[in-house]
C-alpha positions in Angstrom: 0.0 0.0 0.0 2.8 2.4 0.9 4.5 1.8 -2.5 1.3 2.5 -4.3 0.8 5.7 -2.4 4.3 6.8 -3.2 3.7 6.0 -6.9 0.5 8.1 -7.1 2.2 11.0 -5.2 5.3 11.0 -7.3 3.3 11.8 -10.5 1.9 15.2 -9.4 5.2 16.0 -7.7 7.1 15.5 -11.0 4.6 17.7 -12.8 5.2 20.5 -10.2 9.0 20.1 -10.7 8.6 20.3 -14.5 6.4 23.5 -14.3 8.6 25.2 -11.6 11.7 24.4 -13.8 10.3 26.5 -16.6 9.7 29.5 -14.4 12.9 29.0 -12.5 15.0 29.3 -15.6 13.6 32.7 -16.3 14.0 33.6 -12.8 17.7 32.8 -12.8 18.1 35.3 -15.7 16.1 38.0 -14.0 18.0 37.4 -10.8 21.3 37.8 -12.7 20.1 41.1 -14.0 19.4 42.3 -10.5 22.9 41.3 -9.3 24.5 43.0 -12.2 22.4 46.2 -11.7 23.2 46.3 -8.0 26.9 46.1 -8.6 26.6 48.7 -11.4 24.8 51.0 -8.9 27.8 50.9 -6.6 26.7 48.4 -4.0 29.5 46.0 -2.7 29.5 42.6 -4.1 28.1 41.0 -0.9 25.1 43.3 -0.7 22.9 42.0 -3.5 23.6 38.4 -2.4 22.6 39.1 1.2 19.5 41.0 0.0 18.4 38.1 -2.1 18.7 35.7 0.8 17.3 37.8 3.6 14.8 40.0 1.7 13.9 37.9 -1.3 11.4 40.3 -2.8 12.3 40.5 -6.5 10.5 43.6 -7.7 11.0 45.4 -4.5 14.8 44.6 -4.6 15.0 46.3 -8.0 13.2 49.3 -6.7 15.2 49.5 -3.5 18.6 49.4 -5.3 17.4 52.3 -7.5 16.3 54.4 -4.6 19.4 53.6 -2.5 21.6 54.5 -5.4 19.6 57.8 -5.6 20.3 58.5 -2.0 16.9 57.6 -0.5 17.2 54.6 1.7 14.2 55.5 3.8 12.0 55.8 0.7 13.4 52.3 -0.4 12.1 50.7 2.8 8.7 52.4 2.7 8.2 51.6 -1.0 9.2 48.0 -0.4 6.7 47.6 2.4 4.0 49.1 0.2 4.8 46.9 -2.8 4.8 43.8 -0.8 1.6 44.5 1.1 -0.1 42.2 -1.3 1.5 39.3 0.5 -1.0 39.8 3.4 -3.8 38.1 1.5 -1.4 35.5 0.2 -0.5 34.6 3.8 -4.2 34.4 4.8 -4.8 32.0 2.0 -1.7 29.8 2.5 -1.2 29.9 6.2 -2.7 26.5 6.7 -1.0 25.0 3.8 2.6 25.7 5.1 2.1 23.4 8.1 1.0 23.7 11.7 4.4 24.5 13.4 5.6 28.0 13.9 8.9 27.5 12.1 7.1 26.2 9.0 4.9 29.3 8.8 7.8 31.7 9.5 10.0 30.0 6.8 7.0 29.6 4.4 6.1 33.3 4.7 9.7 34.2 3.7 9.6 32.0 0.6 6.1 33.0 -0.5 5.9 34.7 -3.8 3.3 35.4 -6.5 4.5 32.4 -8.5 4.7 30.1 -5.5 1.1 31.1 -4.5 -0.1 30.4 -8.0 1.6 26.9 -8.1 0.1 26.0 -4.7 -3.5 27.2 -5.4 -3.5 25.2 -8.7 -3.3 22.0 -6.6 -6.1 20.4 -4.6 -6.3 21.2 -0.9 -4.5 18.7 1.3 -1.1 17.1 1.3 -0.7 17.7 -2.5 -1.1 21.4 -2.1 1.4 21.4 0.8 4.0 19.5 -1.2 3.5 21.8 -4.2 4.1 24.8 -2.0 7.4 23.6 -0.5 8.7 22.3 -3.9 7.9 25.6 -5.7 9.0 27.8 -2.8 12.4 26.0 -2.4 13.3 25.7 -6.0 12.3 29.3 -6.9 14.3 30.6 -3.9 17.3 28.8 -5.1 16.9 29.9 -8.7 16.6 33.6 -7.7 19.7 33.4 -5.5 21.7 31.5 -8.1 20.8 34.2 -10.6 21.9 36.9 -8.2 25.3 35.4 -7.7 25.8 34.9 -11.4 24.8 38.6 -12.0 27.3 39.8 -9.3 30.1 37.8 -10.9 29.3 38.6 -14.5 28.8 42.3 -13.9 27.0 44.2 -16.6 27.6 41.7 -19.4 24.2 40.1 -19.1 22.1 43.2 -19.9 18.4 43.5 -19.6 16.4 40.2 -19.5 13.6 42.1 -21.2 15.6 42.2 -24.3 15.3 38.4 -24.6 11.6 38.3 -23.7 12.2 36.7 -20.4 10.1 39.2 -18.6 7.0 37.7 -20.4 7.7 34.3 -18.9 6.3 35.3 -15.4 2.9 36.6 -16.4 2.5 33.8 -19.0 3.3 31.1 -16.4 0.9 32.7 -13.8 -1.9 32.8 -16.4 -1.4 29.2 -17.3 -1.5 28.1 -13.6 -4.7 30.2 -12.9 -6.7 29.1 -16.0 -8.4 26.2 -14.0 -9.6 28.7 -11.4 -11.1 31.0 -14.0 -13.7 28.4 -14.9 -15.7 29.8 -11.9 -17.8 32.8 -12.9 -17.3 34.8 -9.7 -13.5 34.2 -9.9 -13.5 35.4 -13.5 -15.3 38.6 -12.5 -13.0 39.3 -9.5 -9.9 38.7 -11.8 -11.1 41.0 -14.6 -12.2 43.8 -12.3 -8.9 43.5 -10.3 -6.8 43.5 -13.5 -8.7 46.5 -15.0 -8.2 48.5 -11.7 -4.5 47.8 -11.7 -3.9 48.5 -15.4 -5.9 51.8 -15.5 -4.3 53.2 -12.4 -0.6 52.1 -13.1 0.2 55.3 -15.1 -1.0 57.6 -12.3 0.0 55.9 -9.1 3.3 54.9 -7.5 4.5 51.3 -7.9 2.7 49.0 -5.5 -0.6 50.9 -5.2 -2.1 49.4 -8.3 -1.5 45.9 -6.9 -3.3 46.9 -3.7 -6.2 48.4 -5.7 -6.5 45.2 -7.7 -7.9 43.7 -4.4 -10.9 45.9 -5.0 -12.1 43.3 -7.5 -13.2 41.3 -4.5 -16.0 43.8 -4.1 -17.8 42.1 -7.0 -18.7 39.4 -4.6 -20.8 41.8 -2.6 -22.8 43.2 -5.4 -26.6 42.8 -5.1 -28.3 40.3 -7.3 -25.2 38.1 -7.5 -26.1 34.4 -7.6 -25.1 32.7 -4.3 -26.2 29.2 -5.3 -23.6 26.5 -4.3 -22.0 24.7 -7.2 -23.5 21.3 -8.0 -21.5 18.2 -7.5 -20.4 16.3 -10.6 -22.3 13.3 -9.3 -21.2 9.8 -8.5 -18.4 8.4 -10.6 -18.2 5.0 -11.9 -16.7 3.7 -8.8 -19.5 5.1 -6.6 -17.6 8.0 -5.2 -18.5 11.7 -5.7 -16.1 13.8 -7.9 -15.2 17.0 -6.1 -12.9 19.8 -7.3 -10.2 21.7 -5.4 -11.3 23.7 -2.4 -12.0 27.4 -3.0 -9.6 30.2 -2.2 -8.3 31.0 -5.6 -10.1 34.2 -5.9 -7.6 36.2 -3.8 -4.7 34.7 -5.6 -6.2 35.5 -9.0 -7.2 38.9 -8.1 -3.8 39.8 -6.6 -1.6 38.1 -9.2 -3.6 39.5 -12.1 -2.7 43.0 -10.9 0.8 42.1 -9.7 2.3 42.1 -13.2 1.1 45.7 -13.8 3.2 47.2 -11.1 6.2 44.8 -10.7 9.3 46.0 -12.6 10.6 43.6 -15.3 8.5 40.6 -14.3 10.4 40.1 -11.0 9.2 37.1 -9.1 7.9 38.4 -5.9 
């Protein structure tokens, strides 16, 4: 029985590894661009490496380096807090998935990114979702830090990853992961309204605010006249059991991730 369980479990885990590898490859390149930019901005070689390990906030790291180079370290801290405020709903959604122990939640909150959240919510609730979270979180963290080290060592020779189209890998990967959640009508409405709010306000607001405004898409759920009928079951399967889909909770991830690309510089991972 244990051998059979391991065989069933290894299939989805291999699928997660395959999908994470595609995003991780692009993340290495973007992380290398961050490392090279940080060194070019005058930071010591160790600074971007330590930042990627202890901060691990992709888009906020790009912004912080630019502001520090401009002589505004306080603004860098405040802007980073604002940009990463979207992780609050992520944490509320994934808190139970990380594990019941305090160290698991602390470590998981540090490794949580937009991409990790999308990978996790694309899996059914339970052990499969927990394994998906830790696989994606660990591998993407390693990919980002590997890229940073490469960028620090290579200097400015790597250039801008947007020139190779690598910045498009992140929104494309997120969209692919969230397609299954968009089958629900309410989730589609939340995602579309949140994306529209983020895109329309991006030219007028500082980075980070459009992402937070994207959460306004959740107000669609409170509109009068919206159908509140529970979804019907798929009915008994051939084996006599009832087919049930993944548990809910993707609406927050879709609404937040749909707006995240609008404000995050160069498709950075978190």
